[in-house]
N, C-alpha and C positions, 0 to 999 in steps of 0.2 A: 820393385813393383809398388806403385803409389797406392794410397788408401782408397777404398771404395767410396763412391759418392752416392748420395741419395739415402743414406741411412736414417737421417732425421725425418725425411718426408714419409718413409714407411712407418716410422714410429708414430707420427701424427695421424696417419690413416687408420692405425689400429687402436683407436680410442675405445674405451670400454662403453658398450651400449648399456643403457639402463635396463636392469633386470625387471621382468614382468612379475607382477604379484601372482603367485600361485596359491590356490586354495588347497590346503592339505587334505580336505575332506574328499576331493575329487581327483583321483589319480588318473593319469593318462594311460589308457589301455589300448594300444593300436591293435587292429585285427590282423591275424595271420591267415592269408587265404591259401596256404599250401595244403598238401594232402593231410587230411585229418583235422584241418583247422576250421575257421569260420566259413559259412556258406557265402559264395560270391553274390554281389548284388544282381538283381534281376535285370536282364537286358531285353531290348525290343527285338524279338525274334520274328517280326511280322513278315519279312521277306524270306525266311527260311521255312515258313509253314507250307505243308503239302495241301494245296487247295483241293476242294472237291472236284470230281471228274467233270461235272456239269460246267463249273466255272472255267476249267482248263479248256474244254471244248469251245466254249463261247469265245475265249480270248484267242485261241488258235484260228477260229473262223474269222474274227475281226482282222487279224494280221494278214491272213490269206486274201481277204477282200481288199486290203490296202495295197498289197504287193502285186497281185495278179490282175489281169484285165478281166473285169466282170462282164459277162454277157448281158446284152440289153434286156433279155427276159428276166434276169435276176435283178438288174440294176433298177428296174422300174419300181421295185418294192421299197426303194429308199426315198422315192418322191411321194411323200405323204401329204395329207391336208394340213394346212397351217392351223394354229390354235383356235382362231376365231371361227373358221369354217367348220372345224371339227366339233366345237362346242354347239354350234347351231344344228349340226347333223345329229348329234346325240340327243339334243332336246327333241328333235323330230322323232327319233327312234323310240324314245321313252313314251311317246304318245301311242305308239303301236306295239308296245311290248305285250307279250301274252299275259293273260290274267293269272294271278296266283290262286292258291287254294281258297283263301278267304273271299276273293272277288267271285270266283266260280260258285262257291256255296251260296253267296248272296244272290247271284243271278238265277241259279236254279230254284232258290226259295221263292223269289218273285214270280218265276214262271209257274211254279206249282200253285201258288196262291191265286194267280190269274186264271189258271185252268180250273181250280176249285170253285171260283166265282162264276165260271161260265164265260169268261172273256177270252178273246183270241190272243194268245201270247205271241209276242214278236219272235219269229224264228230266223231273224236275219243273221247271216254268218258274220262274226266279228272280223274286222280287218287287223291282222297282226303280221309281224315280221316272220319270215320263214327262214329255216336254217337246215343244215345237213347237206353233205356233199352231193349225194344222188338227187335229192329233192330239188336243190337249188339248180343243179345242172339241167334237170328236166324242165323246170319252169323257164329257164333262160332259152332253151331250145324251142319251147312252145311260144316264146315271145310274150310271156305273161308278166315278166319282171319289169318293174318301173325303175328300180335303183338297186345296185349290188354294192355292198360294202365289204371290203376284203381287209384282213389284218396283215400288217407288214412283217410279223415275226412268226409266221407259221413254220413249224418244224415237224417233218421235213418239208422243204419249200416245194418239192415236186407235187404236193397235193393241190396247190393252187397256181402253179406257175403258168398253166395253160388257160386259166380262167379269164384274165384280161383279153386274151386273143379271141376267146369265144364271145365275150361281151361285145367286142368291136365288130365281129362278124355279124352278130345278130342285132347290132345297133342298139344295145342296151347300155345306158349310162352306168358307169361304175366309178368307185373311188377307193383309195387305199388309205387306211387310218393306222395310227400307232396303237398297238396293244391288243392282242387277242383277249386279254383279261378284261379290258374295258368293253369290248364287244360282248363278252360273256355276262357282264353285269346287266346288260339289257334283258337277257333271257334268264336271269337268276342262276347262271352257270359260272364256273370258275374261268373258263376260257372258251371262245368260239372263233373259228377261222374266218367265217364270212356269214353275212346276213343279206336278206333282200326284202324289199317291200313290193308286194304284188300290185296293189292299187292304193291311191291316196284317198282318204275320206274327205279331204278338203284341198283346195288349190294351194300348193306350196311350190314356190320357185326355188330350186336348189341347183346351183351350177357346180358340177364336179368335173375338174379337168385332170 
């Protein structure tokens, strides 16, 4: 059997690598992550978190609406006003928001001063937005409403799912906006499902489709 070839090539490949300078003051102490050893590094457990029940219900609802055929009565609440029109609408609503405690106190004080001086105080009823399920329904049926504003995220939706049909039957203009909390800010509440204006104090052209 002949001699093996390639011995010199292997010897050339195994050259000595230059040794790194090691500081004797700092010893290398690798961590042992076994039982009873060092604590493992923190991992991102974001997807393993048990989400609150409210969040889980919201996500399940969204998936169901994506996968199932949504009835037209429910699907109409996804067709909300665009940003520009909604901004104009809320500017209008803020003009007719109910008076707060400070404004009411000031109005009653002026009325009392006028009565004390013997002048006839103005007893004109202020024009404000109306709210409340029964009250709004009654005003729509009496054909006194000029504009009905409905929130798109009312829960349960059965509370207002019939309201657009009633508005169409009574020929009352209505619109659907995003956010019951935004509607609530008009009335100093946390959230409101719908509002309406009975009459306009000034001529305002607002087209709601």
